[in-house]
C-alpha positions as CSV (number, residue, x, y, z in Angstrom):
1,X,-7.2,-64.9,29.9
2,X,-3.6,-65.7,27.9
3,X,-5.7,-66.1,24.8
4,X,-5.8,-63.1,22.6
5,X,-8.9,-61.3,21.6
6,X,-9.3,-60.2,17.6
7,X,-10.2,-56.6,17.8
8,X,-14.0,-56.3,16.8
9,X,-15.3,-53.9,14.3
10,X,-18.6,-53.6,16.0
11,X,-19.9,-53.4,19.8
12,X,-22.2,-53.5,22.3
13,X,-22.5,-51.9,25.5
14,X,-21.4,-54.3,28.4
15,X,-24.0,-55.3,30.8
16,X,-24.2,-52.5,33.7
17,X,-21.9,-50.3,31.6
18,X,-21.5,-47.0,30.6
19,X,-18.9,-46.7,27.7
20,X,-18.5,-48.8,24.6
21,X,-15.1,-50.5,25.1
22,X,-13.6,-53.4,23.1
23,X,-11.2,-56.2,24.4
24,X,-7.8,-55.2,22.9
25,X,-5.3,-57.6,21.0
26,X,-2.9,-56.6,23.5
27,X,-5.0,-58.0,26.8
28,X,-7.2,-56.5,29.1
29,X,-6.2,-54.5,32.1
30,X,-5.8,-54.8,35.7
31,X,-9.7,-54.9,37.4
32,X,-11.4,-55.5,33.8
33,X,-12.4,-58.8,32.5
34,X,-13.1,-59.9,28.7
35,X,-16.6,-61.3,28.6
36,X,-19.1,-62.5,25.6
37,X,-22.8,-60.5,26.0
38,X,-24.6,-61.5,22.7
39,X,-22.1,-62.6,20.5
40,X,-19.5,-59.4,21.0
41,X,-16.8,-59.4,23.2
42,X,-16.6,-56.2,25.7
43,X,-14.6,-55.5,28.4
44,X,-16.4,-55.9,31.7
45,X,-15.4,-54.3,35.2
46,X,-15.5,-55.4,37.9
47,X,-17.5,-54.1,41.1
48,X,-14.9,-52.4,42.4
49,X,-14.4,-50.0,39.3
50,X,-16.7,-48.0,38.1
51,X,-16.9,-45.8,34.8
52,X,-17.3,-42.0,34.1
53,X,-19.3,-40.6,31.0
54,X,-17.0,-38.6,28.7
55,X,-19.0,-36.0,27.1
56,X,-17.9,-34.3,23.9
57,X,-19.3,-30.9,22.2
58,X,-19.7,-27.3,23.7
59,X,-22.9,-26.3,25.5
60,X,-24.8,-22.8,23.6
61,X,-23.3,-20.9,26.7
62,X,-19.6,-21.8,25.7
63,X,-20.1,-21.1,21.5
64,X,-21.9,-18.4,22.3
65,X,-18.8,-17.0,24.6
66,X,-16.3,-18.0,21.6
67,X,-18.1,-16.7,19.1
68,X,-18.2,-12.9,21.1
69,X,-14.1,-13.1,21.8
70,X,-13.4,-13.9,18.2
71,X,-15.9,-11.1,17.0
72,X,-14.1,-8.7,19.6
73,X,-10.9,-9.8,18.2
74,X,-11.9,-9.5,14.7
75,X,-13.5,-5.9,15.7
76,X,-10.1,-4.6,17.0
77,X,-7.9,-6.2,14.6
78,X,-9.7,-5.7,11.0
79,X,-9.0,-2.1,10.6
80,X,-5.1,-2.3,11.2
81,X,-5.2,-5.3,8.7
82,X,-7.2,-3.2,6.5
83,X,-5.1,-0.1,6.4
84,X,-1.7,-2.2,6.3
85,X,-3.3,-3.6,2.7
86,X,-4.1,-0.5,1.8
87,X,-0.5,1.3,2.3
88,X,0.8,-1.7,0.6
89,X,-1.0,-0.8,-2.1
90,X,-0.3,2.5,-2.3
91,X,3.3,2.2,-2.4
92,X,3.0,-1.0,-4.9
93,X,1.0,1.8,-7.0
94,X,3.1,4.6,-6.6
95,X,6.1,2.7,-7.4
96,X,4.3,1.6,-10.3
97,X,3.6,4.8,-12.1
98,X,7.1,6.7,-10.9
99,X,9.4,3.5,-12.6
100,X,6.7,3.6,-15.8
101,X,6.9,7.8,-15.9
102,X,10.8,7.8,-15.6
103,X,11.9,4.9,-17.9
104,X,9.8,6.9,-20.3
105,X,11.7,10.1,-19.8
106,X,14.6,8.2,-20.1
107,X,14.3,6.2,-23.2
108,X,13.1,10.1,-24.6
109,X,17.3,10.5,-24.4
110,X,17.4,8.4,-27.3
111,X,15.5,10.6,-29.6
112,X,16.0,13.6,-27.9
113,X,19.6,13.6,-26.2
114,X,20.7,13.6,-22.7
115,X,18.3,15.5,-20.5
116,X,20.9,17.7,-19.4
117,X,20.8,19.3,-22.5
118,X,17.1,19.6,-22.9
119,X,15.8,23.1,-22.8
120,X,12.4,23.7,-22.4
121,X,12.3,27.8,-23.1
122,X,12.7,28.0,-26.5
123,X,8.6,27.8,-27.0
124,X,6.0,30.7,-27.5
125,X,4.1,29.8,-24.8
126,X,3.2,27.2,-21.8
127,X,0.9,25.3,-23.9
128,X,3.7,24.6,-27.0
129,X,6.2,23.5,-24.1
130,X,3.3,21.2,-22.5
131,X,2.6,19.5,-25.8
132,X,5.9,18.9,-27.4
133,X,6.6,17.3,-23.9
134,X,3.7,15.3,-24.4
135,X,4.4,14.6,-28.5
136,X,8.4,13.2,-28.0
137,X,8.5,12.5,-24.4
138,X,5.3,10.9,-23.1
139,X,3.3,10.0,-25.7
140,X,5.7,7.3,-27.4
141,X,7.1,5.9,-24.1
142,X,4.3,5.7,-22.5
143,X,0.7,3.9,-22.6
144,X,-1.9,6.7,-22.4
145,X,-5.5,5.8,-22.3
146,X,-7.0,9.7,-22.4
147,X,-5.0,13.1,-22.7
148,X,-6.3,15.8,-21.8
149,X,-4.5,19.4,-23.1
150,X,-5.4,21.4,-21.1
151,X,-6.1,19.8,-18.3
152,X,-9.9,18.8,-17.7
153,X,-12.3,17.1,-15.0
154,X,-11.9,14.3,-17.6
155,X,-8.3,13.2,-16.8
156,X,-8.0,15.0,-13.3
157,X,-10.3,15.9,-10.4
158,X,-11.2,19.7,-9.9
159,X,-10.9,19.5,-6.3
160,X,-7.8,18.2,-4.5
161,X,-6.7,18.9,-0.4
162,X,-4.1,18.8,1.7
163,X,-3.9,15.9,4.4
164,X,-5.5,18.6,7.2
165,X,-8.4,19.6,4.4
166,X,-7.3,22.5,2.6
167,X,-7.9,23.1,-0.6
168,X,-4.8,22.9,-3.0
169,X,-5.1,25.6,-5.9
170,X,-2.1,24.8,-7.6
171,X,-3.8,22.4,-9.6
172,X,-6.4,24.6,-11.8
173,X,-8.1,22.3,-14.9
174,X,-7.8,24.8,-17.8
175,X,-5.2,26.5,-17.5
176,X,-3.1,26.8,-20.8
177,X,0.1,24.8,-20.7
178,X,-0.9,22.3,-17.5
179,X,-1.9,19.2,-18.9
180,X,-3.0,15.9,-17.5
181,X,-3.4,12.6,-18.9
182,X,-4.5,8.8,-17.4
183,X,-2.4,6.1,-18.1
184,X,-2.9,2.5,-19.3
185,X,-2.1,1.4,-15.9
186,X,-5.3,3.5,-14.6
187,X,-3.2,6.7,-12.6
188,X,-3.5,10.3,-13.6
189,X,-0.8,12.5,-14.5
190,X,-1.0,16.5,-14.1
191,X,2.0,17.9,-15.3
192,X,3.4,21.9,-16.4
193,X,7.2,22.7,-17.7
194,X,8.8,25.9,-16.7
195,X,9.7,28.5,-18.9
196,X,13.3,29.1,-17.9
197,X,14.2,25.3,-19.4
198,X,14.7,23.7,-15.9
199,X,12.1,21.2,-15.7
200,X,8.9,21.0,-14.6
201,X,6.0,19.7,-11.9
202,X,4.5,16.2,-12.4
203,X,1.7,15.2,-9.8
204,X,0.2,11.7,-9.8
205,X,-2.9,10.9,-8.7
206,X,-3.1,6.7,-8.2
207,X,-6.5,6.3,-8.8
208,X,-7.5,8.9,-11.2
209,X,-10.2,11.4,-10.6
210,X,-11.7,9.5,-7.8
211,X,-11.8,10.3,-4.3
212,X,-10.1,10.8,-1.7
213,X,-8.1,13.3,-4.5
214,X,-5.5,13.9,-1.0
215,X,-1.9,14.9,-1.2
216,X,0.2,12.3,0.6
217,X,-3.3,9.3,0.2
218,X,-3.5,8.9,-3.7
219,X,-1.8,12.2,-5.0
220,X,2.0,12.4,-4.9
221,X,4.5,15.4,-6.1
222,X,7.1,14.8,-7.9
223,X,9.6,17.3,-10.1
224,X,11.3,17.2,-13.1
225,X,15.2,18.4,-12.6
226,X,17.6,19.2,-15.1
227,X,21.2,20.5,-14.9
228,X,20.1,23.5,-16.9
229,X,19.0,25.2,-13.8
230,X,21.1,28.3,-12.3
231,X,22.2,25.2,-9.2
232,X,23.5,22.0,-10.3
233,X,21.0,19.2,-9.1
234,X,22.7,16.3,-7.4
235,X,20.7,14.2,-9.8
236,X,18.6,14.6,-13.0
237,X,14.7,13.3,-14.0
238,X,12.0,12.7,-12.0
239,X,12.6,13.3,-8.2
240,X,10.4,13.3,-5.6
241,X,9.1,17.6,-4.5
242,X,11.5,18.8,-2.0
243,X,13.6,15.4,-1.4
244,X,16.3,17.9,-1.9
245,X,17.2,21.5,-0.6
246,X,18.7,24.5,-1.6
247,X,22.2,24.7,0.1
248,X,22.7,28.7,0.2
249,X,26.0,29.3,1.2
250,X,27.1,26.9,-1.8
251,X,23.6,27.5,-4.3
252,X,23.8,23.7,-5.1
253,X,21.3,21.4,-4.1
254,X,21.4,18.7,-1.0
255,X,19.0,16.0,0.4
256,X,16.9,17.0,2.9
257,X,17.1,14.9,6.1
258,X,13.7,13.1,7.0
259,X,12.7,15.3,9.7
260,X,13.0,18.1,7.2
261,X,10.8,16.3,4.8
262,X,8.0,15.8,7.4
263,X,8.0,18.9,9.0
264,X,9.1,21.1,6.3
265,X,11.0,23.0,8.0
266,X,14.2,23.7,5.7
267,X,15.4,26.8,3.4
268,X,12.2,28.4,2.3
269,X,14.3,29.0,-0.5
270,X,12.5,26.1,-2.5
271,X,10.7,24.2,0.3
272,X,7.4,24.0,-0.3
273,X,5.6,21.5,1.8
274,X,5.4,18.7,4.3
275,X,4.4,15.2,5.5
276,X,2.8,15.8,8.4
277,X,-0.6,17.1,9.2
278,X,0.7,19.8,11.8
279,X,3.8,20.5,9.1
280,X,3.8,23.9,7.5
281,X,2.9,24.5,4.2
282,X,1.1,21.9,1.7
283,X,0.3,19.4,4.3
284,X,1.2,16.2,1.9
285,X,3.5,17.7,-0.7
286,X,6.8,15.7,0.1
287,X,4.9,12.2,1.2
288,X,6.5,10.6,-2.1
289,X,10.0,11.6,-0.5
290,X,9.1,10.5,2.7
291,X,8.0,7.4,1.1
292,X,11.1,7.0,-1.0
293,X,13.6,7.9,1.7
294,X,11.8,5.3,3.9
295,X,12.8,2.4,1.4
296,X,9.6,2.5,-0.5
297,X,7.4,1.9,2.8
298,X,4.8,3.8,4.4
299,X,6.2,3.6,8.3
300,X,4.0,3.9,11.4
301,X,4.6,7.3,11.9
302,X,3.4,8.5,8.3
303,X,0.4,10.6,8.4
304,X,-2.1,8.5,7.0
């Protein structure tokens, strides 16, 4: 058959055929002929040719097996995906809180002079020191939703814990001079200042008084360093707790190694914590330092 047959949109089954086939525009394959059946032209196989039925779709068993495999994969991977998301959220929130507090302290220097010259010793009580710092440094330069002086359960949790579940008793609500506040960004801060004028302590709870209230999970610790100390700090401002240690020979602060930050195995003169469930002293206290040393990242060996 030399004449080309136009492709038809409609078709019918050829007699004895098992599969709907139309005559193609490019001719007919060997072993087939193009015949007209009931007004439509279809391919017809010769006697020595046979058709095979092509089945499409899945059986119920195949579907169930596939769903089972998907369920197993999801059960294995979902906890890891959720944990990775939580880690990234923690780092993002911590970085934001640290940035806002650092910026507030830095901006206060425009009115109060260089931070190196700040002296918190000239106040009659710890409460006066903390209130003055709030009035002159924090309040003008930070969006604060609620302030508690002294600290109370409205701004800060009454119970906080280390990574191994021990209660961290340093944070005590109601103590004069230990104040707290909640920022517009949603994180809480518990702080106090040293009477000798060397700075203070700042504890950040990323989700406010809500649980879990665990060091290294949602509570992170910073110190306010100034050069008015008996030793010269390598940096002034808000610094993660125990990112530096005191060199007893030079009486200077020097950086801790990553391993020291994790284990807490450094000079007991300034060492106050670790970032490990097996570390010595206050497990979780130095985790802000570890995150910062690791380039604002929670790595695989982090005690999550």
